[in-house]
C-alpha positions as CSV (number, residue, x, y, z in Angstrom):
1,M,-8.4,-104.6,79.5
2,N,-8.5,-104.2,83.3
3,R,-9.3,-100.9,85.0
4,R,-5.8,-100.1,86.0
5,A,-4.5,-100.5,82.4
6,F,-7.4,-98.5,81.0
7,G,-6.8,-95.7,83.6
8,F,-3.1,-95.6,82.8
9,S,-3.8,-95.5,79.1
10,A,-6.3,-92.7,79.5
11,A,-4.0,-90.7,81.7
12,A,-1.1,-91.1,79.2
13,S,-3.3,-90.0,76.3
14,L,-4.4,-86.9,78.2
15,A,-0.9,-86.1,79.1
16,L,0.2,-86.4,75.5
17,A,-2.7,-84.2,74.3
18,G,-1.7,-81.6,76.8
19,C,1.9,-81.7,75.6
20,S,0.9,-81.2,72.0
21,R,-1.1,-78.1,72.9
22,T,1.8,-76.7,74.9
23,G,4.1,-77.5,72.0
24,S,1.8,-75.6,69.6
25,A,1.7,-72.6,71.9
26,A,5.4,-72.7,72.4
27,R,5.9,-72.7,68.6
28,R,3.3,-69.9,68.1
29,F,5.0,-67.6,70.7
30,Q,8.6,-67.7,69.9
31,F,11.4,-66.2,71.9
32,Y,13.9,-63.9,70.2
33,E,17.3,-63.2,71.6
34,G,19.3,-61.2,69.0
35,P,19.9,-57.7,67.8
36,Q,17.1,-55.3,68.4
37,V,14.8,-54.7,65.4
38,T,15.1,-50.9,65.1
39,S,12.8,-50.5,62.1
40,V,10.5,-52.3,59.7
41,V,10.5,-51.5,56.0
42,I,7.9,-52.6,53.5
43,N,8.5,-52.2,49.8
44,K,5.1,-52.6,48.3
45,S,6.2,-52.8,44.7
46,S,8.6,-55.7,45.4
47,R,6.2,-57.3,48.0
48,K,8.9,-57.5,50.6
49,L,9.1,-56.8,54.3
50,Y,12.5,-56.2,56.0
51,L,13.4,-56.2,59.7
52,L,16.4,-54.0,60.3
53,H,18.9,-53.4,63.1
54,Y,19.9,-49.9,62.1
55,E,21.2,-50.4,58.5
56,E,21.6,-54.2,58.7
57,V,18.8,-56.4,57.3
58,L,18.1,-59.1,59.9
59,R,15.2,-60.8,58.0
60,E,13.3,-60.5,54.7
61,Y,9.8,-61.8,54.1
62,D,7.4,-62.0,51.1
63,V,4.1,-60.2,51.6
64,D,0.6,-59.9,50.2
65,L,-1.1,-56.5,50.4
66,G,-4.5,-55.0,50.1
67,F,-6.6,-56.0,47.0
68,A,-5.9,-52.6,45.4
69,P,-2.2,-52.1,46.4
70,Q,-1.1,-49.2,44.3
71,G,-1.1,-45.8,46.0
72,H,-1.6,-44.7,49.6
73,K,-4.6,-45.8,51.6
74,Q,-7.0,-42.8,51.8
75,F,-10.5,-44.1,52.7
76,E,-12.1,-47.0,54.5
77,G,-12.8,-49.8,52.0
78,D,-10.4,-48.7,49.2
79,G,-8.3,-51.9,49.5
80,K,-5.1,-50.0,49.6
81,T,-2.2,-50.6,52.0
82,P,-0.9,-47.3,53.6
83,E,2.3,-45.6,52.6
84,G,4.4,-43.5,54.9
85,T,6.0,-43.8,58.3
86,Y,4.0,-45.2,61.2
87,V,4.7,-47.1,64.4
88,I,4.0,-50.7,65.6
89,D,1.5,-49.9,68.3
90,R,-0.2,-53.1,69.4
91,R,-0.3,-56.9,69.0
92,N,-3.2,-59.3,68.9
93,P,-2.5,-62.9,69.9
94,N,-6.2,-63.8,69.3
95,S,-6.4,-62.3,65.8
96,R,-8.6,-63.8,63.0
97,Y,-5.2,-64.2,61.2
98,H,-3.1,-66.4,63.4
99,L,-1.1,-63.5,65.0
100,S,-1.1,-59.9,64.2
101,V,1.0,-56.8,64.9
102,G,-0.7,-53.4,64.6
103,I,0.3,-50.3,62.6
104,S,-0.6,-46.8,63.9
105,Y,-2.6,-45.9,60.7
106,P,-4.4,-43.6,60.5
107,N,-2.2,-40.7,61.7
108,V,-3.4,-37.1,62.0
109,Q,-2.6,-36.4,58.3
110,D,-4.6,-39.4,57.2
111,Q,-7.6,-38.4,59.3
112,T,-7.5,-34.8,58.1
113,A,-7.3,-35.8,54.4
114,A,-10.2,-38.3,54.7
115,Q,-12.3,-35.8,56.7
116,A,-11.7,-33.1,54.1
117,A,-13.1,-35.6,51.5
118,G,-16.1,-36.4,53.7
119,K,-15.0,-40.0,54.3
120,K,-13.6,-42.2,57.0
121,P,-9.8,-43.0,56.8
122,G,-10.3,-46.7,57.8
123,G,-8.1,-48.4,60.3
124,E,-7.2,-51.7,61.8
125,I,-4.1,-52.1,59.6
126,F,-1.9,-55.0,60.7
127,I,0.9,-57.3,59.7
128,H,-0.7,-60.7,60.1
129,G,-0.5,-64.3,59.2
130,Q,-3.0,-66.4,57.3
131,P,-6.7,-66.6,58.1
132,N,-7.8,-68.9,60.8
133,N,-11.1,-69.6,59.0
134,P,-10.6,-72.5,56.5
135,K,-12.8,-70.8,53.8
136,E,-10.9,-67.5,54.0
137,R,-7.6,-69.4,54.1
138,K,-8.5,-71.2,50.8
139,R,-9.3,-67.8,49.2
140,A,-6.1,-66.3,50.4
141,A,-4.1,-69.2,48.9
142,R,-5.7,-68.6,45.5
143,V,-5.3,-64.8,45.3
144,S,-2.3,-62.5,45.8
145,D,-3.0,-59.2,47.5
146,W,-6.1,-60.5,49.2
147,T,-6.3,-58.3,52.3
148,A,-8.4,-55.2,52.9
149,G,-5.3,-53.1,53.3
150,C,-3.1,-55.1,55.7
151,I,0.2,-56.8,55.1
152,A,-0.1,-60.6,55.1
153,V,2.8,-63.1,55.6
154,S,3.0,-66.8,56.2
155,N,2.1,-68.1,59.7
156,D,5.7,-69.1,60.3
157,D,6.8,-65.6,59.3
158,I,4.3,-63.8,61.6
159,E,5.5,-66.0,64.5
160,E,9.0,-64.8,64.0
161,I,8.0,-61.1,63.4
162,Y,5.7,-61.2,66.5
163,A,8.7,-62.3,68.6
164,M,11.2,-59.9,67.1
165,V,9.3,-56.6,66.7
166,Q,8.5,-54.6,69.8
167,D,5.7,-52.0,70.2
168,G,7.1,-48.6,69.4
169,T,9.2,-49.8,66.5
170,T,9.1,-47.5,63.4
171,I,7.6,-48.9,60.2
172,A,8.1,-47.3,56.8
173,L,5.7,-48.4,54.1
174,R,7.2,-47.5,50.7
175,P,5.5,-47.5,47.2
């Protein structure tokens, strides 16, 4: 193979590699142009997450919860997913779990209750995708309700949720 053909082949390979990375990023960060998501509702007992535009359900997703899902999260390490009304307050595109959207737990009541018991309320509660780490991903695939208190969805689902839900959106976590 002559230098010119080799150079052209190498340049084409690099260009295609660049396109595949761009395509992956484009898929990961979707664009949503539809009715505003006015609230998020999670029904823990049915393992469902709903995105709503007022009373209309826009999307429905299956979820996994904390490893001890029944009851309200009270303390750090209890494995429970919070119950109550919170707000989507942040997002993390570099999460350990594909993408993640943060929930404002703990609120003042959560902090007060934990402090009265002499414990920490915990925190860092997110709606997130599957683990990026292959070992953690295998474990998550084998076990339902595998998080430490978060709400887990598929990677495709978190990409859609990440695009549709804005910071400041109310989230109700029901038993």
